[in-house]
C-alpha positions in Angstrom: 0.9 4.5 -21.6 4.7 4.8 -22.2 7.1 3.3 -19.7 9.4 6.4 -19.8 6.5 8.5 -18.6 6.0 6.1 -15.6 9.7 6.2 -14.8 9.6 10.0 -14.9 6.5 10.0 -12.6 8.3 7.8 -10.1 11.4 10.0 -10.2 9.4 13.2 -9.7 7.6 11.5 -6.8 10.9 10.5 -5.2 12.7 13.8 -5.6 9.6 16.1 -5.3 11.0 18.3 -8.0 10.7 18.5 -11.8 14.1 20.0 -12.2 15.9 17.5 -10.0 14.0 14.6 -11.8 15.1 16.1 -15.1 18.7 16.2 -13.9 18.6 12.6 -12.6 17.1 11.3 -15.8 19.3 13.4 -18.1 16.2 15.2 -19.6 15.4 18.8 -20.0 12.9 20.1 -17.5 10.4 20.8 -20.3 10.6 17.2 -21.4 9.7 16.1 -17.9 6.8 18.5 -17.8 5.5 17.2 -21.2 5.8 13.5 -20.0 3.9 14.2 -16.8 1.2 16.1 -18.8 0.9 13.2 -21.2 0.4 10.8 -18.3 -2.2 13.1 -16.6 -4.1 13.3 -19.9 -4.1 9.5 -20.3 -5.3 9.0 -16.7 -7.7 11.9 -16.7 -6.4 13.2 -13.3 -3.9 15.7 -12.0 -1.0 13.8 -10.4 0.9 16.7 -8.9 0.2 20.1 -7.4 2.7 22.7 -8.5 3.2 25.8 -6.3 6.2 27.8 -7.4 9.2 25.4 -7.3 7.4 23.1 -4.9 5.9 19.9 -6.2 3.6 17.6 -4.1 1.8 14.5 -5.2 -2.1 14.8 -5.3 -4.4 12.3 -3.8 -5.0 10.9 -7.3 -1.2 10.5 -7.7 -0.9 8.7 -4.3 -3.7 6.3 -5.5 -1.7 5.6 -8.6 1.6 5.1 -6.8 1.4 1.9 -4.9 3.5 -1.1 -4.1 2.4 -4.4 -2.6 5.8 -5.5 -1.2 4.7 -8.9 0.3 3.5 -10.0 -3.1 6.7 -8.7 -4.7 8.7 -10.7 -2.3 6.5 -13.8 -2.8 7.1 -13.6 -6.5 10.8 -14.2 -5.8 9.9 -17.6 -4.3 11.6 -17.1 -1.0 10.4 -19.8 1.5 8.5 -17.5 3.9 6.6 -14.2 3.5 4.1 -12.9 6.0 2.2 -9.8 7.2 1.7 -8.9 10.9 0.0 -6.1 12.8 0.4 -4.8 16.4 -3.3 -5.3 16.9 -2.8 -9.1 16.7 0.2 -9.8 19.0 -0.2 -13.6 19.2 -0.1 -13.8 15.4 2.8 -11.3 15.3 5.0 -13.4 17.7 4.2 -16.7 16.0 5.2 -15.4 12.6 8.3 -13.6 13.8 9.5 -16.9 15.3 8.8 -18.8 12.1 10.5 -16.1 10.0 13.6 -16.3 12.2 13.7 -20.1 11.8 13.4 -19.9 8.0 16.1 -17.2 7.8 18.5 -19.4 9.8 17.9 -22.3 7.5 17.5 -20.7 4.2 19.0 -17.2 4.6 15.9 -15.1 3.6 12.4 -14.5 5.0 10.2 -11.4 4.8 7.7 -9.9 7.1 5.7 -6.7 6.6 4.5 -5.2 9.9 1.8 -2.6 10.4 2.8 -0.6 13.5 1.7 2.7 15.2 2.8 6.0 13.7 0.8 8.8 15.3 2.9 11.6 13.9 2.5 10.4 10.3 -1.1 9.3 10.6 -2.1 12.4 12.7 -4.2 10.5 15.1 -4.3 10.0 18.9 -1.6 7.7 20.4 -4.1 6.1 22.8 -6.2 5.0 19.8 -3.4 3.5 17.7 -4.3 -0.1 18.5 -7.8 0.5 17.2 -6.6 2.3 14.1 -4.3 -0.7 13.3 -7.2 -3.1 13.9 -9.4 -1.2 11.6 -6.8 -1.4 8.8 -6.9 -5.2 9.2 -10.7 -5.4 9.5 -11.2 -3.3 6.3 -8.8 -5.7 4.5 -6.5 -3.0 3.5 -3.8 -4.8 5.5 -4.8 -8.5 5.5 -3.0 -11.0 7.8 -1.6 -13.9 5.8 1.5 -15.9 5.2 3.0 -17.7 2.2 5.0 -20.7 3.3 6.9 -22.6 0.6 4.5 -21.2 -2.0 1.3 -22.1 0.0 -0.9 -19.2 1.0 -2.7 -19.2 4.4 -5.1 -16.5 5.4 -4.6 -16.1 9.2 -7.5 -13.9 9.9 -10.6 -13.3 7.8 -12.8 -10.4 9.1 -15.6 -11.2 6.7 -16.1 -14.7 8.1 -16.3 -13.3 11.7 -18.6 -10.4 10.7 -16.0 -7.8 11.5 -15.3 -6.5 8.0 -15.7 -2.7 7.8 -15.6 -0.3 4.8 -12.3 1.3 4.1 -13.7 4.8 4.7 -14.3 3.9 8.4 -10.5 3.3 8.8 -9.6 6.3 6.7 -11.8 8.5 8.8 -9.8 7.6 11.9 -6.7 9.4 10.7 -6.1 13.1 10.1 -3.9 12.3 7.2 -6.7 10.5 5.3 -9.9 12.0 6.8 -10.3 14.3 3.8 -11.1 11.3 1.6 -14.5 11.2 3.2 -15.4 14.5 1.6 -17.8 14.3 -1.4 -15.1 15.7 -3.8 -13.0 12.6 -3.1 -15.8 10.1 -3.3 -14.5 8.6 -6.5 -11.0 8.1 -5.0 -12.4 6.4 -1.9 -14.6 4.1 -4.2 -11.5 3.2 -6.2 -9.5 2.4 -3.1 -12.4 0.1 -1.8 -12.7 -1.5 -5.2 -8.9 -2.3 -5.3 -9.0 -3.6 -1.7 -11.9 -5.9 -2.5 -10.2 -7.2 -5.7 -6.9 -8.0 -4.0 -8.6 -9.6 -1.0 -10.7 -11.8 -3.2 -7.6 -13.0 -5.0 -5.9 -13.6 -1.6 -8.8 -15.7 -0.4 -8.9 -17.7 -3.6 -5.2 -18.5 -3.2 -5.7 -19.5 0.4 -8.6 -21.9 -0.7 -6.6 -23.4 -3.6 -3.0 -24.5 -2.7 -2.0 -24.7 -6.4 -2.7 -21.0 -7.0 
């Protein structure tokens, strides 16, 4: 897999246009098309839907395009990184206060928050708290903190028998409900597999301070 093809994929995703991506990267449009086709052949999936001049990323493309920003920030060795969710307000407030203290003393702290977004998620506003809680309970959005390099898992749904499959959470939102269809079974299974892999690594780091 060539790095230039990945860079082109990210640029097309950002600009939602092959022609604009070509201009930004100083390529011909045909070169961009060839690079995306090469990447699609390597992955065995279609990354973009092309309707006229409109380009939209497919579900397979969305699955491929993913960033774990708390882990990226932790890799820079800043003193405090944490995740918070509106469904767990006590945890949210405690970490916000701790992050503020670290930022005053050291200049940098990072928190990633999961908050309600009914327009984007296409769900009912009165159910937002339960949707956010489901994201936490399926371990898609685990609650943890990394303080001076030491990882602490603040809430473990598996140990309290609250862990749910990711499809239960995806089915609560109009934006992702289609992933429950049989044609997307492989996508949902890959999402579950990746969630389980990352969560297992997170638990291992929480159990072993030297990791």
